[in-house]
C-alpha positions as CSV (number, residue, x, y, z in Angstrom):
1,M,18.9,-6.7,19.0
2,K,18.3,-4.0,16.4
3,E,14.8,-3.7,15.2
4,E,14.3,-4.1,11.5
5,L,11.5,-4.8,9.0
6,K,12.2,-6.9,5.9
7,V,9.7,-6.1,3.1
8,A,8.9,-7.6,-0.3
9,L,7.1,-5.5,-2.8
10,I,5.4,-7.5,-5.5
11,Q,5.1,-5.5,-8.7
12,S,3.0,-7.4,-11.2
13,F,0.6,-7.6,-14.1
14,L,-3.1,-7.9,-13.0
15,V,-5.7,-9.9,-14.9
16,W,-8.7,-7.7,-15.4
17,E,-11.7,-8.4,-13.1
18,N,-10.5,-12.0,-12.5
19,P,-9.9,-12.5,-8.7
20,Q,-9.2,-16.2,-8.9
21,A,-6.5,-15.7,-11.6
22,N,-4.9,-12.9,-9.7
23,R,-4.9,-14.8,-6.3
24,S,-3.4,-17.8,-8.1
25,A,-0.7,-15.6,-9.8
26,F,0.3,-13.8,-6.6
27,G,0.3,-17.1,-4.8
28,E,2.9,-18.4,-7.2
29,K,5.0,-15.3,-6.9
30,I,5.0,-15.5,-3.2
31,K,6.3,-19.1,-3.5
32,E,9.2,-17.6,-5.4
33,L,10.3,-15.4,-2.6
34,T,14.1,-15.8,-2.2
35,K,14.3,-14.1,1.2
36,K,12.5,-14.4,4.5
37,V,10.4,-11.3,4.9
38,D,8.2,-9.7,7.6
39,L,5.8,-8.0,5.2
40,I,4.5,-8.6,1.6
41,V,3.0,-5.6,-0.2
42,L,0.6,-6.0,-3.1
43,P,-0.8,-3.3,-5.4
44,E,-4.1,-1.5,-5.1
45,M,-7.1,-3.7,-6.1
46,F,-4.8,-6.6,-6.6
47,H,-7.5,-9.1,-7.4
48,S,-9.2,-7.1,-10.1
49,G,-7.3,-4.1,-11.4
50,F,-8.7,-0.6,-10.9
51,T,-12.2,-1.4,-11.9
52,M,-15.2,1.0,-11.8
53,T,-17.5,-1.9,-12.3
54,P,-17.2,-4.1,-9.2
55,D,-20.6,-5.5,-9.8
56,H,-19.0,-7.5,-12.6
57,L,-17.5,-9.6,-9.8
58,D,-19.4,-11.8,-7.3
59,R,-19.9,-9.8,-4.1
60,T,-18.2,-12.6,-2.1
61,E,-14.9,-12.2,-3.9
62,G,-13.7,-9.6,-1.4
63,Q,-14.2,-12.0,1.5
64,K,-12.5,-14.7,-0.5
65,S,-9.5,-12.5,-1.1
66,L,-9.4,-11.7,2.6
67,E,-9.5,-15.4,3.5
68,W,-6.7,-16.0,0.9
69,M,-4.6,-13.2,2.6
70,L,-5.1,-14.8,6.0
71,Q,-4.0,-18.2,4.6
72,I,-0.9,-16.7,3.0
73,A,0.0,-14.8,6.1
74,Q,-0.2,-18.0,8.2
75,Q,1.6,-20.3,5.7
76,E,4.4,-17.8,5.1
77,E,4.6,-16.5,8.6
78,T,4.6,-13.0,7.3
79,A,2.2,-10.0,7.2
80,I,0.6,-9.2,3.8
81,V,-1.1,-6.0,2.7
82,G,-3.1,-4.8,-0.3
83,S,-6.5,-3.4,-1.3
84,I,-9.5,-4.9,-3.0
85,P,-13.0,-3.9,-3.9
86,F,-15.0,-4.9,-0.9
87,Y,-18.8,-5.0,-0.5
88,E,-20.3,-4.3,2.9
89,G,-23.6,-2.8,4.1
90,E,-25.0,-2.1,0.6
91,A,-21.9,-0.3,-0.5
92,Y,-18.5,-0.9,-2.2
93,F,-15.3,0.2,-0.6
94,N,-11.7,0.3,-1.9
95,R,-10.6,-1.4,1.2
96,L,-7.0,-2.2,2.3
97,F,-6.3,-5.1,4.5
98,F,-3.2,-5.5,6.6
99,V,-3.1,-9.2,7.7
100,E,-0.7,-10.5,10.3
101,P,0.5,-14.1,10.5
102,N,-1.3,-14.6,13.9
103,G,-4.7,-14.1,12.2
104,N,-5.2,-10.5,13.3
105,Y,-6.0,-8.0,10.6
106,H,-6.7,-4.3,10.2
107,S,-8.6,-2.4,7.5
108,Y,-8.5,1.0,5.9
109,D,-11.0,2.4,3.4
110,K,-9.6,4.8,0.8
111,R,-10.2,8.3,1.9
112,H,-9.6,10.1,-1.4
113,T,-11.6,8.3,-4.1
114,F,-10.3,9.2,-7.6
115,T,-13.0,11.5,-9.0
116,L,-11.3,11.7,-12.4
117,A,-12.1,8.1,-13.0
118,G,-15.5,8.1,-11.3
119,E,-14.3,6.2,-8.3
120,S,-16.2,8.6,-6.0
121,E,-19.5,7.5,-7.7
122,V,-18.8,3.8,-7.2
123,Y,-17.0,3.4,-3.9
124,Q,-17.8,4.9,-0.6
125,A,-15.0,7.0,0.8
126,G,-13.4,6.1,4.2
127,T,-13.3,8.5,7.1
128,E,-10.7,7.1,9.5
129,R,-6.9,6.9,9.1
130,L,-5.2,3.7,10.2
131,V,-2.0,3.5,12.1
132,L,-1.0,0.0,13.4
133,E,2.0,-1.5,15.2
134,Y,3.8,-4.5,13.8
135,K,7.3,-5.8,14.6
136,G,8.2,-2.7,16.5
137,F,7.2,-0.3,13.7
138,K,4.2,2.0,13.6
139,I,2.8,1.8,10.0
140,C,0.3,4.1,8.3
141,P,-1.1,2.4,5.1
142,L,-2.8,4.5,2.5
143,I,-4.1,4.0,-1.1
144,C,-3.0,5.5,-4.4
145,Y,-4.8,8.9,-4.8
146,D,-4.3,9.6,-1.1
147,L,-0.6,10.3,-2.1
148,R,-1.6,13.7,-3.5
149,F,-3.0,14.9,-0.1
150,P,-0.2,15.6,2.4
151,V,-2.4,16.8,5.2
152,W,-4.1,13.3,5.4
153,A,-0.7,11.7,5.5
154,R,0.9,14.2,8.0
155,N,2.9,12.4,10.7
156,T,1.1,13.7,13.8
157,V,1.5,10.4,15.7
158,D,5.2,9.6,15.1
159,Y,4.6,6.7,12.7
160,D,7.7,5.0,11.2
161,V,6.5,3.8,7.8
162,L,4.1,5.4,5.3
163,L,2.9,2.8,2.8
164,Y,1.0,3.3,-0.4
165,V,-0.6,0.6,-2.6
166,A,-1.5,1.9,-6.1
167,N,-2.6,1.6,-9.7
168,W,-0.7,4.7,-10.9
169,P,-0.6,5.3,-14.7
170,K,2.4,6.0,-16.8
171,T,1.1,9.5,-17.8
172,R,1.5,10.8,-14.3
173,I,4.4,8.6,-13.0
174,Y,6.7,11.6,-12.5
175,A,4.3,12.8,-9.9
176,W,4.3,9.4,-8.2
177,D,8.1,9.3,-7.9
178,T,8.2,12.9,-6.7
179,L,5.4,12.6,-4.1
180,L,6.7,9.4,-2.6
181,A,10.0,11.1,-1.9
182,A,8.3,14.2,-0.6
183,R,6.1,12.2,1.8
184,A,9.2,10.5,3.2
185,I,11.0,13.8,3.7
186,E,8.3,15.9,5.2
187,N,7.2,13.1,7.6
188,M,10.7,11.9,8.4
189,A,9.5,8.3,7.9
190,Y,10.2,5.4,5.5
191,C,7.9,5.6,2.5
192,I,6.9,2.6,0.5
193,G,5.0,2.7,-2.8
194,V,3.8,-0.4,-4.7
195,N,2.4,0.0,-8.2
196,R,1.3,-2.5,-10.8
197,I,2.6,-2.9,-14.4
198,G,0.9,-3.7,-17.7
199,T,-2.2,-2.3,-19.4
200,D,-5.8,-2.5,-18.1
201,A,-9.0,-3.0,-20.0
202,G,-9.4,0.8,-20.4
203,G,-6.1,1.0,-22.2
204,Y,-4.2,2.7,-19.3
205,E,-0.6,1.7,-19.0
206,Y,1.1,1.2,-15.7
207,P,5.0,1.4,-15.6
208,G,5.7,0.1,-12.1
209,H,8.2,2.4,-10.3
210,S,7.5,0.7,-7.0
211,A,10.0,2.0,-4.5
212,V,11.2,2.4,-0.9
213,Y,12.5,5.7,0.4
214,D,14.2,6.4,3.7
215,S,13.4,9.3,6.1
216,L,15.6,11.7,4.2
217,G,14.1,10.9,0.8
218,K,16.9,8.6,-0.4
219,R,15.6,5.9,-2.7
220,L,16.6,2.5,-1.3
221,A,14.9,0.2,-3.8
222,F,13.2,0.7,-7.2
223,S,12.1,-1.3,-10.3
224,K,10.1,-0.9,-13.5
225,D,9.9,-4.7,-14.0
226,D,7.6,-7.6,-13.3
227,T,9.5,-8.5,-10.2
228,I,9.8,-8.8,-6.4
229,I,11.6,-5.8,-4.8
230,Y,13.3,-6.4,-1.4
231,A,14.2,-3.8,1.2
232,T,15.1,-3.8,4.9
233,L,13.9,-0.9,7.1
234,H,16.0,-0.1,10.2
235,K,14.6,1.5,13.3
236,D,17.9,2.9,14.3
237,H,18.0,5.0,11.0
238,L,14.8,6.7,12.2
239,D,16.0,7.2,15.7
240,D,19.3,8.6,14.5
241,T,17.8,10.9,11.9
242,R,15.0,12.2,14.1
243,G,17.5,12.6,17.0
244,K,19.8,14.8,15.0
245,L,17.2,16.6,12.8
246,K,14.3,17.5,15.1
247,F,12.1,18.8,12.3
248,L,9.0,16.9,13.5
249,Q,9.1,19.0,16.8
250,D,8.3,22.0,14.6
251,R,5.4,20.5,12.7
252,D,2.0,22.3,12.5
253,R,-0.7,21.1,14.8
254,F,-4.2,20.9,13.3
255,I,-7.5,19.0,13.3
256,L,-9.0,17.6,10.1
257,E,-12.6,18.5,9.4
258,D,-14.8,17.1,6.6
């Protein structure tokens, strides 16, 4: 049986700093899924928008959203991934959770906090990259600004899928489109990017452009709308491409240092 991963990218408006409203809205959208999928992908900070004032929220909201993700994963029998402001150990993190339907979950703290917006002053940066295995695919999930840093994303461990959740504004959307394709090509992996749409409380507009690219940089799925985007990833595509084009064998070897 061929290995494949069916994904649903939920590109949506976000209600500013209102976790309950956002969880409810995403819950309704998930009920509208028209296909059985293995993985649901939500945007960065899906329960609040890209807020630099997480103290406006109750500190328990992060845990509530994690519990909501666990419930959705079990009910829908699918994994779900997205990031939220999460308070732990006297600090806030922009923390991504990858939750599996069996109740297991993995977390990743955003490495490159967005200094231009002051994120580095509010959220503690992560130090460890996450690579997990799910349904026969090795997945490396990252967050928004991480997209601009190819060394952090470099495929040194033969992952199959590079995944970005984001709040990426309209003014720089050409960079988003270009860098997603570049990350797919240079790492010979599928690359998934999920953005939000709408306007936030700071007046920043988000145009969507959520997409899926194959390991040669071909765009398989794309939308600018308030919608659910479906795509199927095939393991044999990766095996065939890497077998014929052995570019990863010539990759540079290096060790990251802070």
